[in-house]
VOGU-3710 file (C-alpha; in Angstrom, 3 decimals, decimal comma):
1> mtsdpvanlq> -16,519/-5,928/-18,996  -13,589/-5,287/-16,187  -15,617/-2,043/-15,263  -18,193/-4,197/-13,335  -17,053/-5,155/-10,312  -20,479/-7,772/-9,781  -19,646/-9,759/-12,913  -15,873/-9,388/-12,015  -16,474/-11,012/-8,615  -19,163/-13,856/-9,609
11> tlircpsvtp> -16,250/-14,323/-11,987  -13,328/-15,060/-9,001  -15,788/-16,746/-6,597  -16,063/-19,464/-9,340  -12,869/-19,966/-9,143  -12,295/-22,653/-5,762  -8,994/-21,208/-5,007  -9,386/-22,663/-1,346  -5,486/-21,922/0,450  -3,271/-23,269/-1,154
21> aeggalsala> -4,987/-24,049/-4,701  -5,078/-21,647/-7,172  -8,099/-22,625/-8,506  -8,285/-20,602/-11,562  -8,498/-17,120/-10,084  -5,264/-15,421/-10,756  -6,009/-16,196/-14,090  -9,073/-14,609/-14,101  -7,564/-11,853/-12,760  -5,175/-11,379/-14,909
31> dmllplgfkv> -8,108/-11,550/-18,216  -9,488/-8,980/-16,092  -6,046/-6,404/-16,206  -4,436/-6,982/-19,467  -7,077/-5,748/-21,555  -6,219/-2,546/-19,488  -2,820/-2,083/-20,774  -1,689/-4,213/-17,194  2,157/-5,754/-17,472  0,992/-9,131/-15,819
41> drmtaseagm> 3,893/-11,448/-14,107  3,063/-14,854/-12,221  5,027/-15,916/-9,501  5,298/-19,447/-7,630  7,248/-19,417/-4,268  8,577/-22,597/-2,689  9,592/-23,154/0,858  10,800/-26,395/2,056  7,775/-28,158/3,680  5,276/-26,047/2,577
51> pdienlyarl> 2,851/-26,015/-0,524  4,096/-24,102/-3,937  2,115/-21,041/-4,041  0,950/-19,355/-7,160  0,953/-15,379/-6,650  -0,067/-12,308/-9,119  1,708/-9,169/-9,884  0,267/-6,473/-12,377  1,899/-2,838/-13,137  0,461/-0,246/-15,269
61> gnagphlmfa> 2,688/2,862/-15,965  6,249/2,900/-15,559  6,707/6,517/-13,849  6,054/7,914/-10,522  3,940/8,153/-8,239  3,227/4,357/-7,770  -0,031/3,617/-5,929  -0,285/-0,521/-4,685  -3,211/-2,205/-4,358  -2,654/-5,679/-2,652
71> ghtdvvpvgd> -4,862/-8,271/-1,324  -5,498/-12,304/-2,134  -7,488/-14,481/-3,943  -7,077/-17,076/-1,715  -9,918/-18,493/0,846  -10,638/-20,629/3,376  -12,496/-23,972/3,390  -16,339/-23,740/3,007  -17,161/-25,854/5,987  -20,267/-27,930/5,700
81> easwshppfa> -21,675/-27,059/2,117  -25,005/-28,902/2,950  -25,055/-25,752/5,122  -25,047/-23,313/2,533  -28,423/-21,471/1,082  -26,517/-21,015/-1,986  -23,289/-23,220/-3,910  -20,481/-21,654/-2,295  -18,783/-21,280/-5,789  -21,596/-20,612/-7,670
91> adiangelfg> -21,464/-16,800/-7,718  -25,749/-16,630/-7,308  -27,635/-13,564/-6,700  -30,553/-13,656/-4,617  -32,283/-10,543/-2,513  -29,988/-8,154/-3,926  -26,802/-10,079/-2,614  -23,821/-12,006/-4,072  -23,426/-15,525/-2,646  -19,962/-17,540/-2,445
101> rgavdmkggi> -17,098/-18,277/-0,992  -14,580/-14,875/-0,862  -17,120/-12,149/-1,445  -15,897/-10,293/0,835  -12,683/-11,730/2,602  -11,541/-10,582/-0,162  -12,771/-11,087/-3,881  -14,861/-8,551/-3,327  -12,609/-5,944/-2,797  -10,161/-7,114/-5,936
111> acfaaavary> -13,336/-7,229/-7,970  -14,085/-3,299/-7,008  -10,589/-2,499/-7,333  -10,120/-3,407/-10,369  -13,528/-1,855/-11,865  -12,357/1,127/-10,295  -9,386/1,362/-12,448  -11,584/0,494/-15,386  -13,346/3,120/-14,901  -10,924/5,705/-14,494
121> iekhgapkgs> -8,707/4,491/-17,486  -12,245/4,952/-19,256  -12,899/9,055/-17,734  -9,030/9,886/-17,694  -6,964/7,422/-19,412  -3,902/5,679/-17,970  -2,743/7,549/-14,627  -0,077/9,931/-14,406  2,025/7,552/-12,683  1,697/3,796/-12,162
131> vsflitgdee> -1,167/1,002/-10,258  0,178/-2,064/-9,271  -1,696/-5,163/-8,440  -0,145/-7,779/-5,328  -1,910/-10,315/-5,445  -0,753/-13,477/-2,973  -2,700/-17,028/-2,533  -1,209/-17,599/0,344  -3,187/-14,898/3,069  -5,432/-17,165/4,385
141> gpaingtikl> -2,821/-19,807/5,111  0,834/-19,870/7,002  1,630/-16,476/4,602  4,805/-17,754/4,106  4,570/-18,410/-0,032  2,548/-15,518/-0,304  2,853/-11,502/-0,114  6,259/-11,298/1,982  7,781/-13,028/-1,030  5,962/-11,912/-4,177
151> lqwaaekger> 6,783/-7,849/-2,145  10,794/-9,190/-2,006  10,385/-10,836/-5,583  9,384/-7,259/-7,211  11,663/-5,440/-4,804  14,284/-7,248/-6,748  13,265/-6,413/-9,939  13,597/-2,788/-8,702  9,834/-2,151/-8,215  9,388/0,601/-5,511
161> wdasivgept> 6,221/1,866/-4,612  4,225/5,199/-2,758  1,582/3,620/-0,848  -0,375/0,779/-1,023  -4,280/-0,023/0,055  -5,292/-4,014/0,836  -8,674/-4,527/0,139  -9,490/-6,694/3,219  -12,974/-6,300/4,830  -12,454/-3,193/7,397
171> npdrlgdmik> -15,888/-2,435/7,785  -17,978/-3,439/11,197  -21,307/-2,805/10,416  -21,805/-0,575/7,148  -19,391/0,640/4,230  -17,778/3,448/5,137  -17,246/2,943/8,779  -13,810/2,280/9,403  -9,852/2,465/7,849  -7,093/0,162/9,316
181> igrrgslsgk> -4,166/2,591/9,176  -2,076/0,326/12,014  -2,391/-3,370/13,746  -1,165/-4,587/16,968  1,516/-7,262/16,888  1,317/-11,115/17,475  3,398/-13,206/19,077  2,924/-16,981/20,016  4,314/-19,799/22,342  4,174/-22,731/23,815
191> iivhgvqgha> 5,029/-23,527/27,381  5,912/-27,139/28,652  5,968/-27,945/32,233  8,213/-30,969/33,386  6,697/-32,914/36,333  7,240/-36,467/37,804  4,798/-38,979/36,829  2,986/-40,938/39,563  0,206/-42,498/41,200  -2,464/-39,880/42,298
201> ayphladnpv> -2,739/-41,783/45,861  0,520/-41,032/46,476  1,542/-37,434/45,364  4,954/-37,074/47,080  6,362/-39,531/44,869  5,645/-37,727/41,961  5,335/-34,215/40,795  2,294/-32,534/39,507  3,052/-30,350/36,435  -0,798/-29,435/36,182
211> rgmlalaqal> 0,345/-27,201/39,593  2,834/-25,574/38,118  0,912/-24,934/35,199  -1,520/-23,222/36,720  0,477/-20,833/38,275  2,598/-20,288/34,936  -0,859/-20,099/32,943  -2,324/-17,024/35,547  1,145/-15,414/35,495  0,609/-14,453/31,953
221> mdppfdsgte> -2,987/-13,396/32,240  -2,548/-11,635/35,046  -1,612/-8,466/35,716  -2,662/-6,428/32,331  0,273/-6,014/30,338  -0,766/-2,287/29,883  -3,958/-0,168/29,626  -3,745/0,829/25,890  -1,885/3,825/23,794  -2,793/6,840/22,311
231> nfqpsnlevt> -3,881/4,768/18,566  -4,001/1,225/19,802  -6,000/-1,261/22,393  -4,355/-2,919/25,124  -2,368/-5,881/24,836  -4,115/-9,144/25,703  -2,390/-12,458/26,121  -5,107/-15,092/25,056  -4,307/-19,245/26,462  -5,166/-21,311/23,869
241> tvdvgntvtn> -4,713/-24,876/24,713  -4,067/-26,767/27,812  -2,998/-30,472/27,413  -1,439/-33,127/29,702  -2,405/-36,159/27,108  -3,440/-38,203/30,247  -6,733/-40,109/29,544  -6,963/-42,083/32,887  -8,019/-40,462/36,218  -5,108/-42,058/39,093
251> vipakatasf> -1,956/-40,993/37,243  -0,182/-38,016/37,660  0,791/-36,623/34,686  4,996/-36,444/33,483  4,048/-33,251/31,402  1,893/-30,296/31,062  1,626/-27,582/27,551  -0,014/-25,044/27,365  -0,071/-22,500/24,038  -0,890/-18,489/24,215
261> nirfndtwta> -0,879/-15,794/21,991  -0,503/-12,397/22,732  -2,143/-9,210/20,572  0,183/-6,512/21,623  0,485/-2,771/20,959  3,398/-0,033/20,871  4,056/-0,446/23,919  6,178/-3,299/23,052  8,923/-4,764/20,626  8,405/-8,828/20,007
271> dtlkaeiiar> 12,119/-8,658/22,236  10,624/-6,754/25,206  7,753/-8,568/25,332  9,568/-12,131/25,444  11,770/-10,442/27,897  8,586/-9,492/30,228  6,644/-12,810/29,675  9,659/-15,083/30,860  10,459/-12,620/33,627  6,596/-13,656/34,865
281> ldkaaadqtl> 7,283/-17,052/34,357  10,201/-17,320/36,342  8,431/-15,720/39,094  5,785/-17,717/39,102  7,561/-21,199/38,836  9,059/-20,418/41,929  5,384/-19,474/43,690  4,706/-21,965/46,419  1,407/-21,656/46,548  0,191/-24,566/44,532
291> rpgrepakye> 3,313/-26,854/45,206  4,492/-26,615/49,005  7,962/-27,271/49,878  8,810/-27,969/46,187  11,734/-26,463/43,846  10,932/-24,518/41,476  8,547/-25,805/38,688  10,818/-26,489/35,437  9,907/-25,136/32,430  11,009/-24,294/29,035
301> iiwadrpshv> 9,375/-21,714/26,381  9,143/-22,509/22,412  8,566/-18,781/20,801  6,664/-19,569/17,296  8,664/-18,266/14,621  7,976/-15,201/12,959  6,267/-12,602/15,433  4,681/-10,038/13,484  5,038/-6,372/15,373  3,375/-3,497/15,385
311> fltrnnalia> 2,776/-0,747/13,125  0,908/2,591/12,843  0,897/4,701/9,480  1,394/8,485/8,856  0,986/8,830/5,510  -1,406/12,188/5,298  -1,872/11,752/1,244  -2,857/8,364/1,470  -4,913/8,113/4,802  -6,693/11,995/4,075
321> slsssietvt> -7,026/10,768/0,198  -8,928/7,739/1,271  -10,860/9,191/3,992  -12,803/11,986/2,119  -12,969/9,852/-0,737  -15,135/7,604/1,623  -17,163/10,480/2,906  -17,617/12,381/-0,151  -19,270/9,043/-1,433  -21,284/7,784/1,778
331> gqapklsttg> -21,696/10,815/3,960  -19,803/9,434/6,487  -16,366/10,034/8,253  -14,614/6,570/8,241  -12,608/6,302/11,719  -9,428/5,411/11,795  -8,438/1,973/13,994  -5,733/-0,134/14,663  -8,345/-3,242/16,058  -8,583/-6,628/14,661
341> gtsdarfikd> -6,217/-9,375/14,027  -2,766/-9,400/11,318  -3,407/-9,377/7,704  -0,395/-8,822/5,003  -0,307/-5,377/5,536  2,573/-6,224/8,323  4,766/-7,224/5,177  3,795/-4,390/3,129  4,867/-1,531/5,767  8,463/-2,310/5,673
351> ycpvvefglv> 8,100/-1,323/1,998  5,698/1,859/1,960  2,758/2,792/3,740  0,003/1,506/4,033  -3,684/1,192/5,002  -6,301/-1,189/4,699  -9,845/-0,309/3,709  -12,604/-2,771/2,287  -16,201/-4,474/2,568  -18,483/-4,864/5,367
361> gqtmhmvder> -16,992/-8,616/7,098  -19,750/-9,678/8,672  -19,990/-13,086/6,883  -16,709/-13,355/6,473  -15,891/-17,239/7,008  -19,284/-17,845/7,732  -21,673/-20,459/5,207  -23,474/-17,913/3,287  -20,701/-15,502/2,570  -22,411/-13,027/0,974
371> valsdletlt> -22,245/-8,921/-0,268  -24,750/-6,829/-0,939  -24,783/-5,423/-4,630  -25,222/-1,865/-3,481  -22,000/-2,710/-1,452  -19,830/-3,696/-4,140  -20,894/-0,674/-6,684  -20,471/1,959/-3,479  -17,246/0,408/-2,771  -15,644/0,718/-6,365
381> viyetfierw> -17,032/4,778/-6,677  -15,136/4,900/-3,386  -11,938/3,001/-4,897  -12,355/5,517/-8,300  -12,534/8,522/-6,100  -9,838/7,424/-4,011  -7,276/6,866/-7,230  -8,182/9,893/-8,712  -7,366/12,550/-5,339  -4,144/10,715/-4,360
391> fanavv> -3,027/10,980/-7,718  -3,427/14,261/-7,521  -1,806/14,361/-3,586  0,832/12,671/-3,839  3,921/13,929/-3,609  7,568/11,969/-4,873
//
C-alpha cells in the first residue's frame, strides 16, 4: 500500500537508477500515485552532448491552492559494492534500519511524501486544491535535462504552483533539526596563466607561470569576500585544482591552470562577484613579489556555465506550516537555515516559494547509506500534518 513509507522506499531502492538511468524508479512511483487519483505524465528531456533524461510530473486536483513536492529518483554510484554490508539495491532491513543507495538522498523523502498523501486522502479525501509531484532523474548529474526543463515543460502546459517543498535530506543530526529556506549561490571558473617554457637552470630565458598562479590563487582566497549577512554564512572561495601537466623537474612549464568554486551569499550577484574576482586577479597579476622585473602575468579566465543564484524564501504560510508541523510531531522547533550546497530548489524558486525538508543526511552518498525505520514513519507524519496545515493556511 502507498500509505506505507517503508514498502514505498524498498520498491524505489530496488530500482537501480544511477544517473542517468531511470532504472524503473519513475515507473514504480507512477504505480504508487495512479491508484490515488493522480494524473501522471512522463517527459524525456534532451540536450546535445548529454544523455536523455526521463522525468515525471503527477498532479491530483485541478484547482488552487497548488502544493508541489519536488525531488529526484536518480542516485550516485555505489562505489565499492563489496564494502557494503548489504547489497546497495536490495533494500534490506537490519537492526531497525533500511539499507540502500538513495535511502536518504532522496528516495526516502519521496516514499514518505507519497505515503503522507495517501494517508491524507484516506482520512479527508482529495485536498481542497491540488498536490503535484515534480520528480527528476538528473539531480545528481549535470542537472541540465532535469528539474529546470521539467519546470519549463509543465509551465508551458499552464501549470502554476503556490508553494513547493523539496524532500532533500536537510537534517544534520536528527529529524526536525533544520529546514532549508534558501541557498547560497555557486560560481565556478578556471584560470590559465601563460608563461614561456624553458630550462629550470636558466629562468631568465623563460617565464614560469607557476609564480604568477601562486599570486593569483592567493588573491582569490585572501582577503575574505565578506563576513556573512543576517541570513547567510560568509562567502567562501576554494581553489579546487592546480595543474601544470609537467612530469619532469628541470623544465619550466608553459602554462598553469587552476579551478575554483565560490559559494556566495546575498552580498553578491554572479555579475558583481565576477567583477570583484577579475579586479583581484588584475591586481595580483601586476604584483612583482614572485616575479621581480617582469611584466604583469598573462592570464585568462573561463567561467563555468549556469551559475547558481543566491535566494531566500520569505513565505510565511509555507514556512510556518512546516515549522509548526515539525514541532508538533517531534517536539522541537527546527532551525531555519541557508547552509550547504545547491539543490534543485534553485530552479523552483523562479516559479514559486520553496523550502527543503527531508531525512537525516549523515549517510548520503556513503557506503551503507541507510535510514532508520522510525525516521521514515516520523517524516511521513510530519508531511501529512504539513499538508493539512498548508491547505488550511494557504491564501491564493
